SETOR-942046 format. One record per residue: residue number from 1; residue in three letters; x, y, z of N, C-alpha, C, O in turn. Coordinates in steps of 0.1 Angstrom, whole numbers. Layout:
<NUM,'ALA',<X,Y,Z>,<X,Y,Z>,<X,Y,Z>,<X,Y,Z>>
...
END
This chain:
<1,'UNK',<219,-145,219>,<211,-139,207>,<218,-125,203>,<220,-122,192>>
<2,'UNK',<222,-118,214>,<228,-104,211>,<242,-107,202>,<244,-100,192>>
<3,'UNK',<249,-116,207>,<261,-119,200>,<259,-123,185>,<267,-119,177>>
<4,'UNK',<248,-130,182>,<245,-134,170>,<241,-121,161>,<244,-120,150>>
<5,'UNK',<234,-112,167>,<229,-100,160>,<243,-91,157>,<245,-86,146>>
<6,'UNK',<251,-90,167>,<263,-83,165>,<271,-89,154>,<277,-82,145>>
<7,'UNK',<272,-102,154>,<279,-108,143>,<275,-106,130>,<283,-104,121>>
<8,'UNK',<261,-107,128>,<255,-105,115>,<257,-90,111>,<260,-88,100>>
<9,'UNK',<256,-81,119>,<259,-67,116>,<274,-65,112>,<277,-58,102>>
<10,'UNK',<282,-71,120>,<297,-69,116>,<301,-76,103>,<309,-72,95>>
<11,'UNK',<293,-87,101>,<295,-95,87>,<291,-87,76>,<298,-86,66>>
<12,'UNK',<279,-80,77>,<273,-72,66>,<283,-59,64>,<284,-54,53>>
<13,'UNK',<288,-53,76>,<296,-42,75>,<310,-44,68>,<315,-35,63>>
<14,'UNK',<315,-57,68>,<328,-60,63>,<327,-65,49>,<338,-66,43>>
<15,'UNK',<315,-69,43>,<315,-75,30>,<319,-66,19>,<316,-54,20>>
<16,'UNK',<325,-71,9>,<328,-63,-3>,<316,-60,-11>,<306,-67,-10>>
<17,'UNK',<316,-50,-20>,<306,-46,-27>,<305,-52,-40>,<315,-57,-46>>
<18,'UNK',<293,-52,-46>,<291,-58,-60>,<287,-47,-70>,<288,-50,-82>>
<19,'UNK',<283,-36,-66>,<276,-26,-74>,<261,-26,-73>,<256,-33,-65>>
<20,'UNK',<254,-19,-81>,<240,-17,-81>,<233,-32,-81>,<236,-40,-90>>
<21,'UNK',<224,-35,-71>,<218,-47,-71>,<207,-48,-82>,<206,-59,-88>>
<22,'UNK',<199,-39,-83>,<187,-39,-92>,<189,-28,-102>,<192,-17,-99>>
<23,'UNK',<188,-33,-115>,<187,-23,-126>,<177,-28,-137>,<174,-40,-137>>
<24,'UNK',<173,-18,-145>,<163,-22,-156>,<169,-34,-165>,<181,-35,-168>>
<25,'UNK',<159,-42,-167>,<163,-54,-176>,<168,-67,-167>,<169,-77,-173>>
<26,'UNK',<169,-65,-156>,<174,-77,-147>,<162,-86,-146>,<150,-82,-146>>
<27,'UNK',<166,-99,-147>,<155,-110,-145>,<159,-118,-133>,<170,-120,-131>>
<28,'UNK',<149,-121,-124>,<152,-129,-112>,<141,-141,-113>,<130,-139,-117>>
<29,'UNK',<146,-152,-108>,<139,-165,-106>,<140,-169,-92>,<152,-168,-87>>
<30,'UNK',<130,-172,-85>,<130,-175,-71>,<122,-188,-68>,<112,-191,-74>>
<31,'UNK',<127,-196,-59>,<120,-208,-54>,<119,-206,-39>,<128,-202,-33>>
<32,'UNK',<107,-210,-33>,<106,-207,-19>,<96,-217,-13>,<90,-225,-19>>
<33,'UNK',<97,-216,1>,<88,-225,10>,<80,-215,18>,<86,-206,23>>
<34,'UNK',<67,-216,19>,<58,-206,26>,<53,-212,39>,<52,-224,41>>
<35,'UNK',<50,-202,48>,<46,-207,61>,<33,-198,64>,<33,-186,61>>
<36,'UNK',<22,-205,69>,<10,-197,72>,<2,-192,60>,<5,-197,49>>
<37,'UNK',<-7,-183,62>,<-15,-178,52>,<-30,-183,52>,<-35,-187,62>>
<38,'UNK',<-36,-183,40>,<-49,-188,39>,<-52,-202,40>,<-64,-206,41>>
<39,'UNK',<-42,-211,40>,<-42,-225,40>,<-47,-229,54>,<-45,-221,63>>
<40,'UNK',<-52,-240,57>,<-57,-245,69>,<-45,-247,78>,<-34,-252,73>>
<41,'UNK',<-46,-243,90>,<-35,-244,99>,<-39,-249,114>,<-31,-248,123>>
<42,'UNK',<-52,-254,115>,<-56,-257,128>,<-50,-271,132>,<-43,-277,124>>
<43,'UNK',<-53,-275,144>,<-47,-288,151>,<-50,-300,143>,<-42,-310,144>>
<44,'UNK',<-61,-301,136>,<-65,-313,131>,<-63,-314,115>,<-70,-322,108>>
<45,'UNK',<-53,-305,110>,<-49,-305,97>,<-34,-311,96>,<-25,-306,103>>
<46,'UNK',<-32,-320,88>,<-18,-325,86>,<-13,-320,71>,<-20,-321,61>>
<47,'UNK',<-1,-314,71>,<3,-310,59>,<9,-322,51>,<18,-329,55>>
<48,'UNK',<4,-324,39>,<10,-333,29>,<21,-328,21>,<32,-334,20>>
<49,'UNK',<18,-316,15>,<28,-308,7>,<29,-295,13>,<19,-288,13>>
<50,'UNK',<40,-289,20>,<40,-277,24>,<39,-267,14>,<41,-270,2>>
<51,'UNK',<35,-254,16>,<34,-244,6>,<47,-242,-1>,<57,-237,5>>
<52,'UNK',<47,-246,-13>,<59,-243,-21>,<55,-233,-32>,<44,-232,-36>>
<53,'UNK',<65,-227,-39>,<63,-217,-49>,<74,-214,-57>,<86,-218,-53>>
<54,'UNK',<72,-206,-68>,<82,-201,-77>,<78,-188,-80>,<66,-186,-81>>
<55,'UNK',<87,-178,-83>,<85,-164,-88>,<93,-161,-100>,<104,-167,-101>>
<56,'UNK',<89,-153,-108>,<97,-148,-118>,<95,-133,-120>,<84,-128,-120>>
<57,'UNK',<106,-126,-121>,<104,-111,-121>,<114,-104,-131>,<125,-108,-132>>
<58,'UNK',<109,-93,-138>,<118,-85,-146>,<117,-71,-142>,<106,-65,-140>>
<59,'UNK',<129,-65,-140>,<129,-50,-136>,<126,-42,-148>,<133,-42,-158>>
<60,'UNK',<114,-36,-147>,<107,-31,-159>,<112,-16,-162>,<112,-12,-174>>
<61,'UNK',<116,-9,-152>,<118,5,-154>,<133,10,-150>,<140,4,-142>>
<62,'UNK',<136,22,-155>,<148,28,-150>,<143,34,-137>,<132,32,-133>>
<63,'UNK',<152,41,-130>,<148,46,-116>,<136,54,-117>,<135,62,-125>>
<64,'UNK',<126,52,-107>,<115,60,-106>,<115,64,-91>,<114,55,-82>>
<65,'UNK',<116,76,-88>,<117,80,-74>,<130,75,-68>,<141,77,-74>>
<66,'UNK',<129,68,-57>,<141,61,-51>,<142,47,-54>,<148,39,-46>>
<67,'UNK',<138,42,-65>,<139,28,-68>,<135,25,-82>,<133,33,-91>>
<68,'UNK',<133,11,-84>,<129,6,-97>,<116,-2,-95>,<113,-7,-84>>
<69,'UNK',<108,-3,-107>,<95,-12,-106>,<98,-24,-113>,<105,-24,-124>>
<70,'UNK',<95,-36,-108>,<95,-48,-115>,<81,-55,-116>,<73,-52,-107>>
<71,'UNK',<80,-62,-125>,<67,-70,-127>,<71,-85,-129>,<82,-88,-134>>
<72,'UNK',<62,-94,-125>,<64,-107,-126>,<51,-116,-123>,<40,-112,-122>>
<73,'UNK',<55,-128,-121>,<44,-138,-117>,<48,-147,-106>,<60,-149,-102>>
<74,'UNK',<37,-154,-101>,<40,-162,-89>,<31,-175,-92>,<20,-174,-97>>
<75,'UNK',<36,-186,-88>,<29,-200,-88>,<31,-207,-75>,<43,-208,-71>>
<76,'UNK',<21,-212,-68>,<23,-218,-56>,<14,-231,-55>,<4,-232,-61>>
<77,'UNK',<18,-240,-47>,<10,-253,-44>,<11,-257,-30>,<22,-255,-23>>
<78,'UNK',<1,-262,-25>,<0,-267,-11>,<-11,-279,-10>,<-21,-279,-16>>
<79,'UNK',<-8,-288,-1>,<-18,-299,0>,<-19,-302,16>,<-9,-303,23>>
<80,'UNK',<-32,-305,19>,<-35,-308,34>,<-44,-319,36>,<-53,-322,28>>
<81,'UNK',<-43,-326,47>,<-52,-336,50>,<-59,-332,64>,<-53,-328,73>>
<82,'UNK',<-72,-333,64>,<-81,-330,75>,<-88,-342,81>,<-94,-350,73>>
<83,'UNK',<-88,-344,94>,<-95,-356,99>,<-103,-350,112>,<-97,-343,121>>
<84,'UNK',<-115,-353,112>,<-125,-351,124>,<-130,-365,128>,<-139,-370,121>>
<85,'UNK',<-124,-371,139>,<-130,-384,142>,<-144,-384,147>,<-152,-393,145>>
<86,'UNK',<-148,-373,154>,<-162,-373,159>,<-172,-371,149>,<-184,-373,151>>
<87,'UNK',<-168,-366,136>,<-178,-365,125>,<-175,-376,115>,<-182,-377,105>>
<88,'UNK',<-165,-384,118>,<-162,-394,107>,<-159,-388,94>,<-163,-392,84>>
<89,'UNK',<-151,-377,94>,<-149,-368,82>,<-133,-370,80>,<-124,-369,89>>
<90,'UNK',<-130,-373,68>,<-116,-374,64>,<-116,-367,50>,<-122,-371,40>>
<91,'UNK',<-108,-356,49>,<-107,-349,36>,<-93,-345,33>,<-84,-343,41>>
<92,'UNK',<-92,-342,19>,<-79,-338,13>,<-82,-325,5>,<-91,-324,-2>>
<93,'UNK',<-73,-315,7>,<-74,-302,1>,<-62,-299,-6>,<-51,-299,0>>
<94,'UNK',<-63,-296,-19>,<-51,-290,-28>,<-54,-277,-33>,<-65,-274,-38>>
<95,'UNK',<-44,-268,-31>,<-44,-254,-35>,<-34,-250,-45>,<-22,-253,-42>>
<96,'UNK',<-38,-244,-56>,<-29,-239,-67>,<-32,-223,-67>,<-43,-219,-68>>
<97,'UNK',<-21,-216,-67>,<-24,-201,-69>,<-15,-196,-79>,<-3,-200,-79>>
<98,'UNK',<-20,-188,-89>,<-13,-182,-100>,<-16,-167,-99>,<-27,-164,-97>>
<99,'UNK',<-6,-159,-99>,<-8,-144,-98>,<3,-136,-105>,<14,-140,-108>>
<100,'UNK',<-2,-123,-107>,<8,-114,-112>,<12,-104,-101>,<4,-100,-92>>
<101,'UNK',<25,-100,-102>,<30,-91,-91>,<36,-79,-96>,<42,-78,-107>>
<102,'UNK',<34,-69,-89>,<41,-56,-91>,<49,-52,-79>,<44,-52,-67>>
<103,'UNK',<62,-50,-82>,<71,-48,-70>,<79,-35,-71>,<83,-32,-82>>
<104,'UNK',<81,-27,-61>,<89,-16,-60>,<102,-19,-52>,<101,-22,-40>>
<105,'UNK',<113,-17,-59>,<126,-20,-53>,<132,-8,-48>,<134,1,-56>>
<106,'UNK',<136,-5,-35>,<142,6,-30>,<157,7,-32>,<164,-3,-29>>
<107,'UNK',<162,19,-36>,<177,20,-37>,<182,26,-25>,<185,38,-25>>
<108,'UNK',<184,19,-15>,<189,25,-2>,<204,29,-4>,<209,37,4>>
<109,'UNK',<211,23,-13>,<225,27,-14>,<226,41,-17>,<233,48,-11>>
<110,'UNK',<218,45,-27>,<220,60,-32>,<211,69,-23>,<215,80,-20>>
<111,'UNK',<200,63,-17>,<193,73,-8>,<201,75,6>,<202,87,11>>
<112,'UNK',<207,65,11>,<214,67,24>,<230,70,21>,<238,72,30>>
<113,'UNK',<235,69,8>,<248,70,4>,<256,60,13>,<265,64,20>>
<114,'UNK',<252,48,11>,<258,37,20>,<261,25,11>,<252,18,7>>
<115,'UNK',<274,22,10>,<278,11,1>,<275,-2,6>,<276,-12,-2>>
<116,'UNK',<271,-3,19>,<268,-16,24>,<254,-22,18>,<251,-34,20>>
<117,'UNK',<247,-13,12>,<235,-18,5>,<237,-24,-8>,<227,-27,-15>>
<118,'UNK',<249,-25,-13>,<252,-32,-27>,<247,-46,-27>,<244,-51,-38>>
<119,'UNK',<247,-53,-16>,<243,-67,-16>,<229,-69,-11>,<225,-81,-9>>
<120,'UNK',<221,-59,-8>,<208,-60,-2>,<198,-54,-12>,<200,-43,-17>>
<121,'UNK',<187,-60,-14>,<175,-56,-22>,<163,-57,-14>,<158,-67,-10>>
<122,'UNK',<158,-45,-10>,<146,-44,-1>,<135,-39,-10>,<136,-30,-18>>
<123,'UNK',<123,-45,-9>,<112,-42,-18>,<98,-45,-12>,<96,-51,-2>>
<124,'UNK',<88,-40,-18>,<74,-41,-13>,<66,-42,-26>,<70,-38,-36>>
<125,'UNK',<54,-49,-25>,<46,-50,-36>,<31,-56,-34>,<26,-58,-23>>
<126,'UNK',<25,-58,-44>,<11,-64,-45>,<11,-76,-54>,<19,-77,-63>>
<127,'UNK',<1,-85,-51>,<-1,-96,-61>,<-16,-97,-63>,<-24,-95,-54>>
<128,'UNK',<-19,-100,-74>,<-34,-102,-78>,<-35,-114,-87>,<-28,-115,-97>>
<129,'UNK',<-43,-124,-84>,<-43,-136,-91>,<-56,-145,-88>,<-66,-140,-84>>
<130,'UNK',<-54,-158,-89>,<-65,-167,-87>,<-60,-180,-79>,<-49,-185,-81>>
<131,'UNK',<-68,-183,-70>,<-66,-195,-62>,<-75,-207,-65>,<-87,-205,-64>>
<132,'UNK',<-70,-218,-70>,<-78,-229,-74>,<-77,-238,-62>,<-66,-242,-58>>
<133,'UNK',<-88,-243,-57>,<-90,-251,-46>,<-97,-265,-49>,<-109,-265,-54>>
<134,'UNK',<-92,-276,-47>,<-98,-289,-51>,<-97,-298,-39>,<-87,-300,-33>>
<135,'UNK',<-109,-304,-35>,<-109,-313,-25>,<-118,-326,-25>,<-127,-326,-33>>
<136,'UNK',<-114,-336,-17>,<-122,-347,-17>,<-125,-350,-2>,<-116,-349,7>>
<137,'UNK',<-137,-352,1>,<-142,-354,14>,<-149,-368,16>,<-158,-372,9>>
<138,'UNK',<-144,-375,25>,<-151,-388,29>,<-158,-388,42>,<-152,-385,52>>
<139,'UNK',<-171,-391,41>,<-181,-390,53>,<-185,-404,58>,<-189,-412,50>>
<140,'UNK',<-184,-406,71>,<-190,-418,77>,<-183,-431,75>,<-174,-432,67>>
<141,'UNK',<-189,-441,81>,<-183,-455,79>,<-185,-461,65>,<-177,-468,61>>
<142,'UNK',<-196,-457,58>,<-199,-461,44>,<-191,-453,34>,<-191,-456,22>>
<143,'UNK',<-183,-444,38>,<-175,-436,29>,<-183,-430,18>,<-182,-434,6>>
<144,'UNK',<-192,-421,22>,<-198,-412,12>,<-187,-402,7>,<-181,-395,15>>
<145,'UNK',<-185,-402,-6>,<-174,-393,-10>,<-181,-381,-17>,<-190,-382,-25>>
<146,'UNK',<-175,-369,-14>,<-179,-356,-19>,<-165,-349,-26>,<-155,-347,-20>>
<147,'UNK',<-166,-345,-39>,<-155,-338,-43>,<-160,-324,-47>,<-172,-322,-49>>
<148,'UNK',<-151,-314,-46>,<-155,-301,-49>,<-143,-294,-55>,<-132,-297,-52>>
<149,'UNK',<-146,-282,-63>,<-136,-274,-68>,<-140,-260,-67>,<-152,-256,-70>>
<150,'UNK',<-131,-251,-63>,<-134,-236,-61>,<-124,-229,-68>,<-112,-233,-68>>
<151,'UNK',<-128,-217,-74>,<-119,-207,-80>,<-122,-194,-73>,<-133,-189,-72>>
<152,'UNK',<-111,-189,-67>,<-113,-176,-59>,<-102,-166,-62>,<-92,-170,-67>>
<153,'UNK',<-105,-154,-60>,<-96,-143,-62>,<-85,-144,-52>,<-88,-148,-40>>
<154,'UNK',<-73,-142,-54>,<-63,-142,-45>,<-54,-129,-46>,<-49,-126,-56>>
<155,'UNK',<-52,-123,-34>,<-45,-110,-33>,<-34,-112,-23>,<-34,-120,-14>>
<156,'UNK',<-24,-103,-24>,<-13,-103,-14>,<-7,-90,-13>,<-4,-84,-24>>
<157,'UNK',<-4,-85,-1>,<5,-73,1>,<17,-79,7>,<16,-88,16>>
<158,'UNK',<29,-74,3>,<41,-81,8>,<53,-72,9>,<53,-63,1>>
<159,'UNK',<62,-73,18>,<75,-67,18>,<86,-78,19>,<84,-89,25>>
<160,'UNK',<97,-75,13>,<107,-86,13>,<121,-81,11>,<123,-69,10>>
<161,'UNK',<130,-89,11>,<144,-86,8>,<152,-98,3>,<149,-109,5>>
<162,'UNK',<163,-95,-4>,<172,-104,-9>,<186,-99,-4>,<190,-88,-4>>
<163,'UNK',<194,-110,-1>,<208,-108,3>,<216,-116,-7>,<215,-128,-8>>
<164,'UNK',<225,-109,-15>,<233,-115,-25>,<246,-120,-19>,<254,-112,-13>>
<165,'UNK',<249,-133,-21>,<262,-139,-18>,<271,-137,-30>,<284,-137,-27>>
<166,'UNK',<266,-136,-42>,<275,-134,-53>,<267,-124,-63>,<257,-119,-59>>
<167,'UNK',<271,-122,-74>,<266,-114,-84>,<252,-119,-88>,<243,-112,-91>>
<168,'UNK',<250,-132,-87>,<237,-138,-93>,<230,-148,-83>,<220,-155,-86>>
<169,'UNK',<234,-149,-71>,<228,-158,-61>,<225,-151,-48>,<233,-145,-42>>
<170,'UNK',<212,-153,-44>,<207,-146,-31>,<197,-155,-23>,<191,-164,-28>>
<171,'UNK',<197,-152,-11>,<187,-158,-2>,<176,-147,-1>,<178,-135,-2>>
<172,'UNK',<163,-152,0>,<152,-142,0>,<143,-145,11>,<142,-157,16>>
<173,'UNK',<136,-135,16>,<125,-137,25>,<113,-126,24>,<116,-115,20>>
<174,'UNK',<101,-130,25>,<90,-120,23>,<80,-122,35>,<77,-134,39>>
<175,'UNK',<75,-111,41>,<64,-111,48>,<51,-107,41>,<52,-97,33>>
<176,'UNK',<41,-113,42>,<29,-109,34>,<16,-110,42>,<15,-116,53>>
<177,'UNK',<5,-105,36>,<-8,-106,41>,<-17,-109,29>,<-19,-101,20>>
<178,'UNK',<-21,-122,30>,<-31,-126,19>,<-26,-139,15>,<-34,-149,17>>
<179,'UNK',<-15,-142,9>,<-11,-155,5>,<-3,-163,15>,<-8,-174,19>>
<180,'UNK',<8,-158,20>,<15,-163,31>,<19,-154,42>,<19,-142,39>>
<181,'UNK',<22,-158,53>,<26,-148,64>,<42,-147,61>,<47,-136,62>>
<182,'UNK',<48,-157,58>,<62,-158,56>,<66,-167,44>,<61,-178,44>>
<183,'UNK',<75,-163,35>,<81,-173,27>,<95,-170,26>,<100,-159,28>>
<184,'UNK',<104,-181,24>,<118,-179,24>,<123,-189,14>,<119,-201,12>>
<185,'UNK',<134,-185,6>,<140,-193,-4>,<153,-187,-9>,<160,-179,-3>>
<186,'UNK',<154,-192,-22>,<167,-186,-29>,<162,-179,-42>,<152,-182,-48>>
<187,'UNK',<172,-169,-47>,<168,-163,-59>,<181,-164,-68>,<192,-164,-63>>
<188,'UNK',<179,-165,-81>,<189,-165,-91>,<186,-153,-100>,<175,-151,-106>>
<189,'UNK',<197,-145,-100>,<197,-132,-109>,<202,-137,-123>,<213,-141,-125>>
<190,'UNK',<193,-136,-133>,<197,-140,-146>,<203,-129,-154>,<202,-117,-149>>
<191,'UNK',<209,-132,-165>,<216,-121,-173>,<206,-109,-175>,<194,-110,-178>>
<192,'UNK',<212,-98,-175>,<204,-85,-178>,<202,-85,-193>,<211,-86,-201>>
<193,'UNK',<189,-84,-196>,<184,-85,-210>,<183,-71,-217>,<178,-70,-229>>
<194,'UNK',<187,-61,-210>,<185,-47,-218>,<194,-46,-229>,<205,-51,-229>>
<195,'UNK',<189,-38,-239>,<197,-37,-251>,<207,-26,-250>,<215,-23,-259>>
END
């Protein structure tokens, strides 16, 4: 494990630079897989569709303090099957979340005067939106069926980072409290739209 950490640090230290990672007008599109969160995670739940999602973000401001502010949206979906044999309960749950995000991107390259941060984008933010839950429950041998729908407020606090392999392609990961414990995926940096 120590060798892997040293290797990663050495790799980061020797990589060439790309210039500023985040600037006003940049657009980012991400796709990710989530782990944990408000979805069912107990032993009697089987995941049918793992938490998957997409994000879109625009860097909205020039530098504010030590970074830039981005705004964007997120959409996620997950599906689970639940079975309790002692209650003869069989149910299916589907979750869709739509939300708006506010993100602050830290410019560590300038703050620490360190060129190694040219490929790294570290950020934190909040999400506010809605979670739509739909379910079907089958009870007993005679299969009494109950369907339900719920709409709930969804919030998330998160920190994350992107590592750019090229000018427009990165891997990303976020730790959060509210939506997922962890999500990881890829980000595509689209053409800067500023005039």
